N, C-alpha and C positions, 0 to 999 in steps of 0.2 A: 481528519483524525484527532479527537479530545484527548490530550493527556494529564494525568493529575495535576494539581492544582499548586503544588510546589515549582512546577514549571510555569505557570501563570504569576509568579510570587504573592499566592496565597495562601502558604504556608499555614497548616492547621494542625494544631497538636491534640488529637483526639484518640480514647484507647475505652473500650466496652469491658466490661464483665461480663459474659453469659454463664446462664444456669440454662440444665436441661432437667427436662420434666416428662414425666409420663403422661398422655390423657389420651383416654379412650382406646388404650393398648396400643397406641401409637407414638413414638417419638417426636417430640415439639420443642419450642425455642420459645422461651421467656424473653422479654423486652431488653435491650442492652442497657444499662444503664454509665455513666459519664462516670471515669475513674479519675480519683481525687490525685493520685501521682502523676504528676509527666514524666517520671523515671519509665512507666511503663505505656508509655504512648506511641503510638503509631500511625503512619501516614493512611488514611482513611480509603485511598484508593489505591493502594500494592498491600498484598496481605503478606505475613511473613513469609521465611522462607520454609518450604514444605519438601517433603518428597515427591516427585509424581514423576508419573510413566508417560512418554509421549507417543503417540503410533507413525515413529517417523520412520524413516528407512533405513538410516542406519545411526550408529552412536546411541541404543535405545540405553533409555535410564532417566534418572532426576538431571543428571549438569551436575549434582553435586560427587559421584564418586570417583576419587582419585584415577581410575582407570578411563574415565570418561571425558575429566578434566585435560589430561596426557593426551588423550587424540584428537581433543580440540587443537593443542598448541601446537601439535606435528602438524595436523591439517592445514593451520594457519601460517606454521614456518615452512610450510611445502610451494604455500601460495604465493609467499612473502620473499621466501630462500635468503636472503637476509643479506649483510649482516643486519642484528635489529638487537635492539637492546630487551631485557627480558619482559621488563614492565611497559615498554609498548605494545611486544608479544602477545602480553595477558590480554592488554585491551585489545588489542584487534581480535583474539580470540573468545572476546567476553568471557574470559578467566579474571577477574579481579585478583589482587593482591598476590600474584601466582608468584611475584618475587620474595615475598616473608613466608612460603609455604617449605620448609625442607623438604618434605615425601616428594612434593612435586621438582624441586629445581634437584635435585639429587636422579629423579628418575629422566627429565629431558638429559642432564649432564651427561648420563650412561646411555645416551641411546645409539644406538648403533649408528645412526647416520646423521647424530644434530656435533658439528665442530662450533666447541667453545674457545673463545678466547679469555684466557685468564684474566689479561690484565685493563683491555677495556670491555670485559664482561660483554661482549656482542654475540648473537648466536646468529649459525650459518646451516641451511639445509646442504647435507654433500648428497647428491642423487645418485640412483644406480648408473648411468651413463653420462659419461662426459661427450655428449654430442651437443654442437651449434650451427651444423650448418646440414644441408642434405646428404653432403658427401659421407658428413661422418654419420649420418643415421645408414648410412649405407652399410658402411664401414662396420657400424656396429651388429647390423644385422647379417651381415658375413660371417662373422667373426661366430655368432653365437652359432649358425647354422651349421660349420663345419664342425662343431663340436657335437651337432647333434641335438641341440637345444632350443628353446621356442622363444620370442622376445615379448613380453608384455608392453603391447601401447600403452599400458594405462602408466607404468615408469617411465616410458620414454618420452610422455607429455609432463611429467613431472619434472624431467630433466631439465627439456627443453620445450618452450610455451609452442614454438615452431615447428614441433616435429610430427604433427596430426596431416601439417599441408604440406612437410617433405614427402610424407607417405603417399598422399595422394597424388605430388606430383611424379614420383619414382615407378610409381602404378600406370599412370597414364601416358609416361614416356614408354614405358617396358613391357607391361601388361594388357596391352589391348591385342585382340582377337583371340584370345586363348578360354576356353569355356570351364566352367566348372569342375570341379573333380568332385564326384558326387560320392565316394569312396570316404567313411572314417579318414580324417587325418592322422594316421597311426603308422607312418612309411619309413623307410632309411633315407633320415633328410643327407644323410653324406651323400647317398650315391645321386644325389640331385643338386646338389654344389661341388663341383670340381674347380681347378685353375681354368679353366676355359669355358666356365659358364657363362651364359648370355646376361644381358640386362632383365633380357625378358623374363628366362626363367627365376633368373633370383627374385624378382619382384614377383613373379607367379607363387612360389614358396615364401615370400615373403607376407604376402595375402592369406597364405592357407597358416601361417604360422600366427598372425594376429588373429586369427578367426580363434584357435585353440586357447590364446590369450585371452580374447574376451569372453570366451564360456569359463576360465577360471578365476576372473577377473570381476563377473558381472553383480555377484552379491557382494562385494566390498563396497564399490561407488555406489550409489541411488541413482548419479545421472547418466555416466557413463553405459549402465548396463540397457537402457532406454533408448541410447546414442550409438548406433554402430557405426563402427569406423571405415576398416578398408578391408579389403577381401570381397570375393563374387557375390554381386549384389542380391544372387537369390538366398546367400547363407544368411547377407547381413540381413537380409529383411527377415528372414526366420527368426532371428535373435532377437531384434525387436519385436515380431509379432505374439512372441513367447508370453511378455509382461503386456500385451496391450490389450485394453478389455472394451475398447470402446470400435467399432468398424473400423478400419483403416481407409485416409482420403483418398480419394481418387488424385494422380500427379495432376498437381495444379501449374499452368501456365507461369512462367516469369513474369511477377507483376512491374507494371509499368508507372511511373509517376504521374501525376499530373501537373506537376508543377517543377519548372528547372530556375534556376537562380545564375545570372552572369557574373556577380561580384566573384574573382577570385579568392578573395578571403573566405565565401562561405564553403570553398572545396575541403576546408581545413576539418571542417565542423561533419561532413559526409560520413556518416554508418551503415556498412554495407550490411543489406538485409538478410544477406546469407552467411552472417560471418559473427554475427552475434550468438554466445554462449549458450549452449543446450539449447538453443532454440533451433529445433533441426526440420524448419522450414523456413522457404524466402517469405518475412514479411515486408520486403520491397524496399526502399533508401529512407532513410529519416536522417537528422542534422542533431547533433548533439555537441555542447560545452559547454564551457565558462565564458562570459559576457559581461564585461563593464558596465557596472549603475550609471556611470557618467563619461564625457568625452577626455576627461582629463587625464594628461598622460601617464601621471603617477597615481592614477586612481587604484588600490589593492582592493577594493569591494567588488565581489563580482556574483554572480548567479549564476547558477546553472540549470540549461534548460534541453529540453528534449522536443524537439518539435518534427511532428508527421504530418505528411499532405494528408488529405482526404483523397478517398478510393472512387469516392464518387464523381465523374467527370461532368456532370451535369451541376454543381452545384460547387464552385470552386472558386467564389466570392467570399465565404465567410471564414473569419478565426477565431477558433475558439481558445482561452485561458483558462487552464484548470490548474488548481492549487488545495493543497491538503491545510489542515489546521495545526492543531497542536496547544500555543505554539511555536513554530521549531519542526512538525513533522514534514516528513517526505512528500511532494508529490509523485517522485516516483512506485512510491508506495501505487496511489491511484492509477499508474501509468501498468503496473503488471500486475496489479490484485483486481481491477476496479474495471477502466473504460478505455483501456490501452488497443491498438491490434494485435497483441497475445497477452493471453492472461496465464498466472503461476497458482491457480488457486491452493490453499493449504490443504496438508493430506495427500497431494500430489506430487508426482517425482521427474515433470517435466513439464514445460510449458504446453500450451495449446491456442489454436485460433481462436479469439474471443468475437463470437458469433453479434455480440451486443457493443463493440467498439464505437466509439465516439467517431473515428476517423471514416465508418461508413457514411456520415451527415455532412462532416469539414473538416479542414485542416484545423488540429489539435495542435498547441504548444502547452508541454505540462513544465513548471517554472518550480525549482525550489528555492522557497522565498519564503519570509527574507532574507539576511545576510545572518548566518549562522546555522543556517538547516542544509542537511545533507552535504550537500559536494559544493556548497558554494561557500566561497572564500572571505576573508576580509573580519576585521573586527565590527559587531555590533553597536551601534550608537544611536539609535534609535529610543524614544520612549512613549509614540505615539503612533495613532493610525494616519495621521494625517504625513508623519514623516515615513513611514512606510510604504505609503500611494507615492509619495514624491520619489523614491528612491525607485521601486518599480517603476514608473513611467519616465524614468532617465534610464533603466534597462531598456524597456520596451524602444526607445527614441535610439538607442544603438543597436539594439538586434535589427532594425528596420534599414538602417543602413548597410548591414551587412545583404541582410535579407529582402532588397527592395522590391522586389515583385510583388509584396504582400502590402503593400504600402494603401493606403483608402481602402482596405478591404472591409467589410462590416466586420464589428467585435466584437463580442460576448465574453462576459466573465464570469467563471462560475467554479464552487469549490465547496466542501463539508465543512462539518466541526466549527471551529474557529473560523474557517472562512467568513463565517457569521457578522465576524467584524472584518474581514481581510477585504473581503469581495465588495462591501458597499464603500467603504472607505474609497478604494481604489477605485470603481465608479464615480463615484461623488467627484474626486480629484480630477478626472479627466472631462467630467461634463465640468465642471468649474474650470480647468484649461484647458480649451479646446485645440490651444496648438501645441502644446505637450507632444501629442505621439500622433500620426498620420494615420489614422486611425477612422471608423465612423461607428462610438459602441452602442448599441442597439438594446441592449438589454443584460440583465445579469439572474442567472440561475443558482439558488446555495439549498444544500440540504443538509437536515438535523442541525441548524444551525446555531451557536450562540448568538441570541440577538438582546438580551436583555440580562437584567441582573440575574445571579446565580438565585438568589431567594426564587423568584418567577421560572427558571427554568429548572431548576433541580429541588429544592424544596417543598415549597407548595405543592407540585403534584403528585410529589411522592407519596403520601397517602394514598392517591387515588387509587394511583401504578398498584401497588403493591397490593390493595383490595382488588382490583382486577386480575392481576395476576398471580392471586393469592397460592391457587393451587400449581400452575406452574414454577416459583418460585418455593414449596413447600414448606409456606408460614402458616403456623396452625391458629386456633380463633384466639388462645390467648394471648400470643402477641399481635394480632391483626386488633384485637380489644384494646392493649397498653398504645400502640401507636396512633388509633384515632381517641385516645385522650391527650396526645402530645399534641394532636391536630388541633382538637380543640383548645387546648391549652395557650398555643401558639396563633391561633386563628386563620388557618390554612384548611380546618372543616368549609366543605362548600364554599369554598372561596369563589369557584367559576360561578356558581348556582347565584352566588348572589351580583356578584360582578361583572361577569361577563355574559353581557347581555349584547342586544341584535336588534336595534343602532345600542350604543353603549350611552348609559344613562349621564356620562360625564366624566369625572379622573378615579380612575382605579386605585385607590386607599391602600398602599402598604402595610401588611400588619405589622405594627411597631414594635408590639411585644415578643419578636421573636429574631430581631437583631441588635448591633450597639455597634452607630454612627454608620456603615456600608451595608448595602443588603446585600454585599458580595460574601464569598467564600469566607473569608477573615472575620465578618462582623456577625456572621451566624452563632446564638447562642448556643454551647453545649445540649442544653435542654430542648430544641428545636432545631437539632439536626436529624430530620427525617431521615433525608436521602442516605445518612450513614448510617442511621440503625438499622435500616430495611437493608443497605450493602452488606453488612455485617452478621448481618440474620439469615440472610440467602447464600451467601457464601461458607457460613456453619454447615450448613446442609449440604451445599454442592458447594466443593473445593474450585471447583472450573466453573465456576458463576463469573459467566460472560457480562458485562455491562453493558459493551457493544452490541449483545443480541442475546437476550436470556432464556432462549430454547436451550443453548449450547450445554452440554454436558460430555462425562467421559467418555473416549477420551481425547487428550489433547491433541491435537492433527500439528504435524511437522510443518512450519514454516519457513518456506525459501528465504524470508527476512525475519526470519527470526522474532515475530511480535505475534501470535496467535489468539492472543486477547486478553483481558486487561488485570490477570494473572501475574503470579511470577512467575520467569521460564528462563530456562539457559538451553538453548538447541543451537546447531553445528556452527560451522562459517554461514558467514551472511552473502547472499547471492553478489550483491554490490562492495562488497569487500574483496570481492575476487580480482587479481590482477588483470587476468583475461579480460575481465569483465569492464574495468575501469578502462583498461587501454582501447577496448572494440566501441566504447560511446565517449572517447577522450577526455575521460572525469582522472582527477588527480588523485596520486596515490597517498591517500588517506583513510583513516578510520572510519569509515560511514553507519551511521546509525540510523534507523526507521527514525528516532523522533529524538532529537540533539539534546545532550547532556549540557550543554552552555547555554546563558539566557541572550534569547533573540534581541529582548528588550533589557534597556538598562537596568539592572538591578533586578531583571524579572519581572518587571512591574509595567504593564501598558496603562498608561494613564487615560485613555480614550471612553468616552462615553458609549453604550452599546448601540448598536447601528440603531435600531426601530424606536431609540430616542433620541437620536439625534440626526444623520445625514441619508436614512432611508426613505424616509414620503421624499426629497428632494431629488433622490434616486428611479423612486417609482415614474413620477410625473416626467421627467426626462426621458426615460425608456419606453421604447414600444410594447416590450414586456419584460414582466418580472415573476419569477416562479421561485416557490418556496416549497419544501417539502418536506415530510418527515415521516420517520418508519415509527409504526405503533410496537414495537419491543425494544426502542433503545431505552435502556434505563440510565446512560453516559446525559445527556438531552431529552427530555421526556414534552413528547407532542403538545399535552394538554399546555405547558408552559412555553412553545410558541404559539398557541390559539390566543393563551392572554396575551402576547407579547404583542399582535396584532389589535388587541382592541385598548392596548394601553394609553394612559394619559395620568400622567404621575406629574413633576413638577416639568416634565417635559413628555410630548404625546407623540404617538402613533396617528399624524392627521396631515393624507395626502390628498388635491383634488378638491380641497376645503368640508371634507367629511372626517371623522374620528373613525377609526378602524371599517369592519364592514357592518355594513347597514343591515343583512340575513344572513340567518344562522349558515353554519357550517355542517349543514343535514340534510339536505333537499338532494343534493346530488350527489352521483357516486363516480368513481374513477373506475373507467373500463377500457381491457382493450379488450377485441377480440380476439376468441379462442382461449385468455387467460381469465376472462370472468370478471368480475369487481374483485377491485384490488383494495378498495377502502372509500374516503370519501373526497371532494373533491369543492375548492369553489373560487369564483370568479365573481372581482369587481374591480373596476376604475382603474384597470391596467393590472392588476396585482391578481395573482393564481395559488391557492395553494392546495397541494394535494396530499392527503395521508394515505401511507401504505400500509395497512393494520399488519402486514408479517414480516414487515422489513425490518433490520437491525438499522445500527447508524450508519453504516457506509450503504446509501444507496447503490447506485453503481456496482456493487459486490453483490449485496443479499437479494435486491431485485432490478436487475439491469435492464428490463424490460420496460420496468418503469422509468427508470431514469432515460432510458431513449428514446420514450414517446412522448417524455416530457420536454428533452432536449427537441426534439424535431418542431414539438411547438414554440418553443422559442425561437427558434429558427425560423419560423411563419409559413413550414410546410405545410405543417396539418393545424385543425383545430382539435380539441383534448375532447369534446362533444362528438366529433365526425369518426365512424370508426370503418367508412364502406373499403379502405384502404388499409388497413389494420394489416391483412397478412401481409399486402405488398411490401411494406416496407419494412419485415423482418425477414428477410432473406435467411439460409443457413448461410454459414460461412462457406462450406462449398459452393455452393448456387450461387455467393457475392462474387467470387476470386475465378470461380470457373466459366464454362461458356454457358451455362442454365441461368446467370445471371438477372434474366430478363423473366425470367419466368415465375409465377405466384406459387408461394410455397402454402399448402391445405394449414386452414385453421388445426390449430395443436390447445390441447387441454394445457394449464399452467403446469400439472402433475408431470406432463410427459418432459419437460425440459429441468 
């Protein structure tokens, strides 16, 4: 994921004045012009806050109403329980400056379940029940049952995180052998509970009470309502089925792992695949936690990782590393929304199996790096990519000491967006320091990458992008005419036609009239800031304009990670901020965010030269295979810019195996997956493969997972992209993959069926 350029240390102050006019009886937009006053400036990749409506399961609203913000604070306090300072609570709940809001402070102080220490100003959640073990849970159930009242499982769980497991254990101990009471649970509870009631009778009653509680609570909690807790199995299933739109999967066998680790230290990282919160199916064992970047006893810098073994018993010799970009964006986003074994897409209330999981093909290691990203710990102290690569290699060395069975594996580095810097530099470091880690680096895979100057990847191709997608972006002819004039003035018009030839005619000149100093974001002249002008115009027509995928429109979907697009949004408590999730994956109890609010490079500046102008040629030459992909409807980084970068030769050049760029056009070969059709264009020369997927956005494994899957299979040497004889066999359904029918081939499907 790419985040705004303020995080890159490329702060840009730019504002626009817009004028609306009528043209051919339709509303249009005139060209934005640079504002003279800096006082009205705004971040071009962040829109001003405006009231928005989210189609999220609960707490519907813009996030700016006091009631919604109070709900976020209460939910966060329930998770953290306290004691916690108000400003820390606000940060955890994504409600900034709550301590300066007298309305929210008063409402929080007066809440019946909130306790406030007036001297220390610490807030604590007072749960409904004072339970801390199995016996106290049973005692509480008994007390309520004798009074003829039911017990809410939701309240029990909020009172004690272990309540669910305690109830399940009580049911196993005393509830075996009884059958479902098919009558409506409206009976005389007191008659079923007496001084001599057996544990079996009590647990039976408990189960029925919880069913009643589930019915009354399921509309209040978007997660619990899809995850039945206790009670007769058939009743529990019926509660789940009521809100399940897809066919229910058959019962799957408990998954076995394809690797085990002898080092006792590995056990402390083990994650039980049956106990990951909200994941109501067994995803098998995995290992996660913090690992230092060096063997120094006092090392404070640690990277958070989550390792998943492959489910493919035939291919256990490969290890794929995945990183998101940013810089400073978490790879856990990639894991649970792109290419991990389970996925939680936006707009859905619970996770599902990922049919296109990369673990189907290889062991995969997701790492939050560099230091300062996600759960990773320590003070960031790097200024360039060489230092980043050295720290990552140090992490890998420590990781392999604990998980030594992975030593000697074939290694592949992959990532997206700013990983266009990360991955090639990491690969180059490993090639130049072959003894740094005990792995066999074979190749790299990057998608929608930042590989050249911002001028090349964003501003030069922005005009052609706007013309091509003017109907999608709702840009009228007046705007298009004026943006073309900007392109003419700044040297962007027909740049690719003039200079991007096959083979290249020589150096590709940068239009010097368009920037001052550096051809990066900070150096672009205001009058040549085409990318920003188009962004502002498109956002005015479509407030939900999403630079990651330009086809997105209203409504804004609820996102469990709180990052549904490139627009401002404030959504409910985030999955990885839940203490039960943090405990399950051995993560520290900190305020996690998808993209870091601190600089992961000193002063927010990465001083490295873009990879296609520096280390990429060396990486291609030393790798068996190198894959670069790009989505056609990504506006963060534009596909035409990557094409320019591949052919580039400025003061430095993209020359590998003795030749500059591709020698033949990226036009004559189609990227095809049998059963899906033609997805875009591809080209292969001298160990470099370039693939464009026409209708994919910025995050390829999310928006076109089948395309990412096939190219990863190619990277691993399992198939050629031009060979389609095994396409159907390579893409089994999730049920066939994990069930008894895993060896069967599936019928080819049209792309619209998925």
